[in-house]
C-alpha positions in Angstrom: 50.3 158.6 -35.9 49.7 162.3 -35.1 47.1 163.1 -32.4 44.0 165.1 -33.5 44.5 168.5 -32.0 42.0 170.1 -29.6 41.3 173.8 -30.1 40.0 174.5 -26.6 40.5 173.0 -23.2 37.2 171.1 -23.0 36.2 167.7 -21.6 37.6 165.9 -24.6 40.9 167.7 -24.2 41.0 166.6 -20.6 40.5 163.0 -21.7 43.1 163.3 -24.4 45.7 164.9 -22.1 45.2 162.3 -19.4 45.7 159.5 -22.0 48.7 161.0 -23.6 50.3 161.7 -20.1 49.8 158.1 -19.1 51.5 156.9 -22.3 54.4 159.4 -21.9 55.0 158.4 -18.3 54.9 154.8 -19.3 57.8 155.4 -21.7 59.7 157.6 -19.3 58.9 155.8 -16.0 62.2 153.9 -15.8 64.3 156.9 -16.7 62.5 159.0 -14.0 62.9 156.2 -11.4 66.6 156.1 -12.2 67.2 159.8 -11.3 65.2 159.8 -8.1 67.5 160.9 -5.4 65.4 163.4 -3.5 63.7 163.5 -1.0 64.5 159.8 -0.7 66.6 157.9 -3.2 64.1 155.0 -3.4 63.9 154.9 -7.2 60.1 155.1 -7.6 59.1 158.6 -8.6 58.3 157.7 -12.2 56.3 154.7 -11.1 54.4 156.8 -8.5 53.6 159.4 -11.1 52.4 156.8 -13.5 50.1 155.1 -11.0 48.7 158.5 -9.9 47.9 159.4 -13.5 46.5 156.0 -14.2 44.0 156.6 -11.4 43.1 160.0 -12.9 42.6 158.3 -16.3 40.3 155.7 -14.8 38.2 158.4 -13.2 37.9 160.4 -16.4 37.0 157.4 -18.5 34.3 156.5 -16.0 32.7 159.9 -16.5 32.8 159.5 -20.2 31.4 156.0 -20.0 28.5 157.3 -17.9 27.7 159.8 -20.6 28.2 157.1 -23.3 30.3 159.3 -25.5 32.6 157.6 -28.0 36.2 158.9 -28.0 36.3 159.3 -31.8 33.0 161.2 -32.2 32.5 164.9 -32.0 30.7 166.4 -29.0 27.0 166.2 -29.4 26.0 167.9 -26.2 25.4 164.7 -24.3 29.0 164.3 -23.1 30.5 165.5 -19.8 31.1 169.2 -19.1 34.6 170.6 -18.6 34.0 170.9 -14.8 32.9 167.2 -14.7 35.9 166.0 -16.6 38.6 168.0 -14.7 36.8 167.3 -11.4 37.0 163.5 -12.2 40.7 163.9 -13.1 41.5 165.7 -9.9 39.5 163.3 -7.8 41.0 160.2 -9.4 44.5 161.6 -8.9 43.7 162.4 -5.3 42.5 158.9 -4.3 45.2 157.2 -6.3 48.2 159.4 -5.4 51.4 157.5 -4.7 54.5 158.7 -2.9 55.6 162.3 -2.4 55.6 163.0 -6.2 52.2 161.6 -6.9 50.7 163.5 -3.9 52.1 166.8 -5.2 50.9 166.0 -8.7 47.4 165.3 -7.3 47.4 168.8 -5.8 48.6 170.4 -9.1 45.7 168.8 -10.9 43.3 169.8 -8.1 44.5 173.4 -8.4 43.8 173.4 -12.1 40.3 171.9 -11.5 39.4 174.5 -8.9 39.9 177.2 -11.4 38.2 175.4 -14.3 35.2 174.3 -12.2 34.7 177.8 -10.9 33.9 178.9 -14.4 30.5 177.3 -14.2 29.2 174.8 -16.7 31.2 176.3 -19.6 31.9 173.7 -22.3 35.5 174.9 -22.7 38.1 177.4 -21.7 40.6 179.4 -23.7 44.2 180.4 -23.3 43.5 182.8 -20.5 41.6 180.1 -18.5 44.5 177.7 -18.9 47.0 180.4 -17.7 44.9 181.0 -14.6 44.7 177.2 -14.0 48.4 176.7 -14.2 49.1 179.5 -11.8 46.6 178.3 -9.2 48.0 174.8 -9.6 51.5 175.9 -8.8 50.4 178.0 -5.8 48.2 175.3 -4.3 50.8 172.6 -4.6 53.4 174.8 -2.8 50.9 175.5 0.0 50.3 171.7 0.4 53.9 171.0 1.2 54.9 171.6 4.8 58.4 172.9 4.0 58.7 173.8 0.3 62.2 173.2 -1.2 63.5 175.0 -4.3 65.0 172.9 -7.1 62.1 170.4 -6.9 58.8 169.9 -8.8 57.4 173.0 -7.0 60.1 175.2 -8.7 59.3 173.6 -12.1 55.6 174.2 -11.6 56.1 177.8 -10.7 58.3 178.4 -13.7 55.7 176.8 -16.0 53.0 179.2 -14.6 55.4 182.2 -15.0 56.1 181.3 -18.6 52.4 180.7 -19.4 51.5 184.1 -18.1 53.8 185.7 -20.6 52.3 183.8 -23.5 49.8 185.4 -25.9 47.3 183.4 -27.9 45.3 180.2 -27.5 45.7 177.1 -25.4 48.4 175.6 -27.7 50.6 178.7 -27.2 50.1 178.8 -23.5 50.8 175.0 -23.2 54.0 175.4 -25.3 55.2 178.3 -23.2 54.6 176.4 -20.0 56.4 173.4 -21.3 59.4 175.4 -22.4 59.5 177.4 -19.1 59.3 174.1 -17.1 62.1 172.6 -19.2 64.4 175.6 -18.5 63.6 175.4 -14.7 64.2 171.7 -14.7 67.7 172.2 -16.2 68.5 174.6 -13.3 67.4 172.3 -10.5 70.9 170.8 -9.9 72.1 174.4 -9.2 69.3 174.9 -6.6 69.5 171.6 -4.8 72.9 170.3 -3.7 71.8 166.6 -3.6 70.9 166.8 -7.3 74.2 168.5 -8.2 76.3 165.9 -6.4 74.4 163.1 -8.1 74.5 164.9 -11.5 70.8 164.7 -12.2 67.8 166.9 -12.5 64.8 166.6 -10.1 62.8 163.5 -10.9 59.4 165.0 -9.9 60.2 168.0 -12.1 61.1 165.7 -14.9 57.7 164.0 -14.6 55.9 167.3 -14.7 57.7 168.3 -17.9 56.6 165.0 -19.4 52.9 165.9 -18.5 53.3 169.4 -20.0 54.7 167.9 -23.2 51.5 165.8 -23.4 49.5 168.9 -22.9 51.2 170.5 -25.9 50.5 167.5 -28.0 46.8 167.6 -26.9 46.5 171.1 -28.5 48.8 170.8 -31.4 48.5 167.1 -32.4 52.3 166.7 -32.2 54.7 166.0 -29.4 57.0 168.9 -28.9 60.8 168.7 -29.2 62.9 167.7 -26.2 62.8 170.3 -23.4 66.1 172.0 -22.7 66.7 170.1 -19.5 70.5 170.4 -19.7 71.8 168.1 -17.1 72.2 164.3 -17.7 69.0 162.5 -16.9 70.1 159.0 -15.9 73.6 159.2 -14.6 72.5 158.4 -11.1 71.6 154.8 -11.8 73.4 153.8 -14.9 77.0 153.7 -13.6 78.2 156.5 -15.9 81.7 157.7 -15.1 81.5 161.2 -13.5 84.1 163.4 -15.3 85.0 165.3 -12.2 85.5 162.6 -9.6 85.6 159.2 -11.2 82.7 157.8 -9.2 79.8 156.1 -10.9 76.5 157.9 -10.8 75.1 155.2 -8.4 77.9 155.9 -6.0 77.2 159.6 -6.2 73.4 159.1 -5.6 74.2 156.9 -2.6 76.6 159.4 -1.1 74.1 162.2 -1.7 71.4 160.3 0.1 73.7 159.5 3.0 74.8 163.2 3.3 71.2 164.5 3.0 69.9 162.2 5.7 72.9 162.9 8.0 72.9 159.4 9.4 69.3 158.7 10.4 66.1 159.4 8.6 62.5 158.2 9.1 62.0 154.5 8.6 58.4 154.6 7.2 56.5 156.2 4.4 52.9 156.6 5.5 50.1 157.5 3.0 46.4 157.5 3.6 43.1 159.1 2.4 41.4 161.0 5.2 37.8 162.1 5.6 38.0 165.2 7.9 37.1 168.8 8.3 39.5 171.6 7.5 40.1 172.6 11.1 41.0 169.0 12.1 43.4 168.8 9.1 45.2 172.0 10.2 45.9 170.4 13.6 46.9 167.2 11.8 49.5 169.0 9.8 51.1 170.4 12.9 51.2 167.0 14.6 52.6 165.2 11.6 55.2 167.9 11.0 56.5 167.3 14.5 56.6 163.5 13.9 58.6 163.4 10.6 59.4 165.0 7.3 58.4 165.1 3.6 54.9 166.1 4.8 52.4 166.8 2.0 48.7 167.1 2.7 46.5 167.7 -0.3 42.8 167.8 -1.0 39.8 169.6 0.4 36.0 169.4 0.7 36.2 166.8 3.3 38.6 164.4 1.5 42.4 164.6 1.9 45.5 162.6 0.9 48.2 162.6 3.5 51.8 161.7 2.9 54.6 161.8 5.5 57.9 160.0 6.3 58.1 159.0 10.0 59.8 156.7 12.4 56.5 155.9 14.2 54.0 154.7 11.6 51.4 153.9 14.2 51.5 157.5 15.6 51.0 158.9 12.1 48.0 156.7 11.6 46.6 157.5 15.1 47.0 161.2 14.2 44.7 160.6 11.2 42.2 158.7 13.4 42.0 161.7 15.8 41.5 164.1 12.8 38.8 162.0 11.0 38.6 158.7 9.3 41.7 157.5 7.6 41.5 154.6 5.0 43.4 153.1 2.1 46.5 153.3 4.3 49.8 152.4 2.7 52.8 152.0 5.0 56.2 151.3 3.4 59.1 150.3 5.5 62.2 151.7 3.9 64.2 148.8 5.3 67.5 148.1 6.9 70.4 149.2 4.7 68.1 151.5 2.7 68.6 155.2 1.9 68.0 156.2 5.5 70.6 153.9 7.0 74.0 155.6 6.6 75.7 154.3 9.7 75.7 150.6 8.9 78.9 150.6 6.9 77.2 149.6 3.7 76.1 151.9 0.8 72.7 153.3 1.6 71.2 151.9 -1.6 72.2 148.3 -0.9 69.3 146.0 -1.0 68.1 144.4 2.2 68.8 140.7 2.3 65.2 139.7 3.0 61.7 141.3 3.2 58.1 140.4 3.7 55.4 141.7 1.5 51.8 141.2 2.7 48.3 142.0 1.5 46.2 143.1 4.4 42.4 143.8 4.6 42.3 146.8 7.0 44.2 149.9 8.1 44.9 148.6 11.6 46.5 145.5 10.3 48.5 147.5 7.8 50.1 149.4 10.7 50.6 146.1 12.6 52.3 144.4 9.7 54.5 147.5 8.9 55.6 147.8 12.5 56.8 144.2 12.2 58.9 145.2 9.2 56.6 144.1 6.3 55.8 146.1 3.2 52.0 146.2 3.0 49.4 146.3 0.2 45.9 147.3 1.4 43.1 145.2 0.0 40.1 147.4 0.2 36.6 145.9 0.4 35.5 145.0 -3.1 38.9 146.2 -4.6 41.5 143.4 -4.5 45.0 144.5 -5.6 46.2 143.6 -9.1 49.4 141.7 -9.7 51.1 144.9 -10.8 50.4 146.5 -7.4 52.0 143.5 -5.7 55.0 143.8 -8.0 55.4 147.4 -7.1 55.3 146.4 -3.4 58.1 143.9 -4.0 60.1 146.6 -5.7 59.5 149.0 -2.7 60.7 146.3 -0.3 64.1 146.6 -2.1 65.4 143.2 -1.0 67.2 140.3 -2.6 64.7 137.8 -1.1 61.0 138.4 -0.6 58.4 136.3 1.2 54.9 137.1 -0.2 51.8 136.7 1.9 48.6 137.1 -0.1 46.4 136.5 3.0 43.4 135.6 0.8 42.6 132.4 -1.2 41.2 134.5 -4.0 44.6 136.3 -4.4 46.7 133.2 -4.8 46.9 133.3 -8.6 47.4 137.1 -8.6 50.2 136.7 -6.1 51.8 133.9 -8.1 51.8 136.1 -11.2 53.4 138.9 -9.2 56.0 136.6 -7.8 56.9 135.3 -11.3 57.3 138.9 -12.6 59.5 139.8 -9.6 61.7 136.7 -10.3 62.4 138.0 -13.8 63.8 141.1 -12.2 66.3 139.1 -10.1 64.4 138.9 -6.8 64.1 135.6 -5.1 60.4 135.3 -4.1 58.7 132.7 -2.1 54.9 132.6 -2.1 53.3 131.3 1.1 49.6 130.6 0.3 48.1 132.3 3.4 44.3 132.4 3.1 43.6 134.9 5.9 45.4 137.8 7.6 45.5 135.8 10.8 47.6 133.2 9.1 49.8 136.0 7.9 50.2 137.2 11.5 51.2 133.7 12.5 53.8 133.5 9.7 55.2 136.9 10.4 55.6 136.1 14.1 58.1 133.3 13.3 59.9 135.3 10.6 63.7 135.5 11.2 65.6 137.3 8.5 68.9 136.1 9.8 68.4 132.4 9.0 68.6 130.7 5.6 65.9 131.7 3.2 64.5 128.1 2.8 64.4 127.5 6.5 62.6 130.8 7.1 60.0 130.0 4.4 59.4 126.6 5.9 59.0 127.9 9.4 56.6 130.7 8.2 54.6 128.2 6.0 54.3 125.8 9.0 53.1 128.5 11.3 50.5 129.7 8.8 49.3 126.1 8.1 48.9 125.4 11.8 46.6 128.4 12.1 42.9 127.7 11.5 41.0 130.8 10.4 37.5 132.0 10.5 35.6 135.2 9.9 32.2 136.6 10.9 30.6 138.5 8.0 27.2 139.9 7.1 25.4 138.4 4.0 24.7 140.9 1.3 22.0 138.8 -0.5 20.1 135.6 -0.3 22.3 132.6 -1.1 22.8 128.9 -0.7 25.6 128.0 1.7 27.0 124.8 3.2 25.0 125.6 6.4 21.7 126.3 4.6 20.0 129.2 2.9 21.0 132.7 4.2 19.1 135.9 3.8 20.5 139.4 3.2 21.5 140.8 6.6 22.2 137.4 8.2 25.4 137.0 10.2 27.6 134.3 8.7 30.3 132.4 10.5 32.9 131.0 8.1 35.5 128.5 9.2 38.3 127.8 6.8 36.4 129.5 4.0 33.1 127.6 4.4 29.9 128.9 6.0 29.5 126.9 9.3 27.0 129.1 11.2 24.1 131.3 10.2 22.6 133.6 12.9 21.3 137.1 13.6 23.9 138.4 16.1 27.6 139.0 15.5 28.7 138.1 19.1 26.6 134.9 19.3 27.8 133.7 15.9 31.4 134.5 16.8 31.1 132.6 20.1 29.7 129.5 18.3 32.5 129.7 15.7 35.2 130.0 18.3 33.8 127.0 20.3 33.9 124.9 17.1 37.5 125.9 16.4 38.7 125.3 19.9 37.0 121.9 20.1 40.0 120.6 18.1 42.5 122.2 20.5 44.6 125.4 20.4 47.0 127.5 22.4 46.4 131.0 21.0 43.3 132.8 19.8 43.8 135.9 17.6 40.8 138.3 17.2 40.9 141.1 14.6 38.1 143.5 15.0 36.7 145.5 12.1 35.0 148.9 12.4 31.6 147.3 12.2 32.2 144.9 15.1 30.2 145.4 18.3 32.1 147.2 21.1 31.6 144.3 23.5 32.4 141.3 21.2 36.1 141.2 22.1 35.5 141.3 25.9 32.8 138.6 25.6 35.0 136.2 23.6 38.1 136.8 25.8 36.0 136.0 28.9 34.6 132.9 27.2 38.1 131.6 26.4 39.3 132.3 30.0 36.4 130.4 31.5 36.1 127.5 29.2 39.5 126.8 27.8 42.5 126.5 30.1 46.0 127.5 29.0 44.6 129.3 25.9 45.7 132.9 25.4 43.9 135.6 23.5 45.3 138.6 21.6 43.1 141.3 20.1 43.9 143.7 17.2 42.0 146.5 15.6 41.7 145.9 11.9 39.9 149.1 10.9 37.8 149.1 7.7 38.4 145.5 6.7 35.1 144.4 5.2 34.3 141.7 7.8 33.4 142.6 11.4 35.6 140.0 12.9 38.5 137.7 11.9 39.5 134.8 14.1 42.7 132.7 14.2 43.4 129.7 16.4 46.9 128.3 16.7 
């Protein structure tokens, strides 16, 4: 069914464009993933773009829902303005950006929004406004990348802006010119970037941008445009197509390209986080992260930034963010042994690792801890538990034949089970260990040995998790009945194995009572995970209490960051 065309670029056009872009990326996701060989051949560019746009769509829909405007009705003056809609789109993309490609896309959308919001509360813009928005988008995205490379999405974005500037007429004509210019530039990317030429593919990020521009044309014309003249084969790198020149499969070529590009060793981790910080601090952060790794992209502004970098020391990348401001929603992906960065192991760089651990963690500090131990992490933000699709994506990122999944929350057990079932249909052997707390996950990860048989490893990890009693100290949000009596909003609750055992007024006092109850049944190791809201002295007080009252019991302390609860406790 043909889309109803939009004459101007207004709030409804923004909404339509976002929705069409998400649909188009959903159809093209696997194809784009398949040609992803730069900057890392990890096969997730299409997925990252989809998830980034999905976040933008959610933000735009929230604005429309707030104004109670039905999608099928004409504007009545009560709907959102153009600046509100594009601002929501840019903000949603920024906070939901995934991977290198998604981060750059977020800056492209932010660049457009900066131009369109600067036009005041105008209800819409015309072809000239769209031309200016596309130009600023391309320039701001290029500035956000530490070391811009030609033959990538940056080149395609610049070509789209160049073509748009030469177009006469309304938004439809400008969008069509941008789309066609981007398509021509995309076709030329293999000639600009050797890794693409060797693999016989066009740039995956550029391919995604062409997809979004096609959706923009459909927004203004009501019809999807014909295929862009992208020239080069789009999926030879993953489909095993015979290369006419050398006889290798496309997958072989992609692997060889990745090995040559990395020259033997590349960063082991991808680190992404949102950062609340001032401009001056972000300028210093760029310099520090640039020295730590590569693929550095820092996008955003007005106090909120999205940081993306590939590094060997994930902890140092997060610490740099802590020095600059307040990092949160931290995602750390371990590329894994035998992945694209490991060219000296004697195996093809794209060979799957034999085994990996995927874990849901409640705070940024624990995300770093788990990642340093080799796990692929999914951050569970307070009040925002991950969906099964996000867990499936984490399993795919782990790129292993066997995966141990640690949900670390009793409420996520069914979600994790659904994700495990989906991953099994994709040929991955998945074992779900029903960990109920991050401290149980720490215990399981401590005994994880990838070299032993899968079943034996799972049994050992399950036993370690099961032998760890867990507790948390939290603050009540409202009056409620509990197993320990009635609590009031603001009371400090001590929960042991999920049930409220203590109600008090002081975090340290409640934590001490909870710890005494847990150690009354014995134990050899106490694990304390401190959240940002925990008192500064609570760890020292509890450590001293254990030393004085419980012989031969050790204590280990971790910083969990913004984890929702001030304190997590584990006793093994």
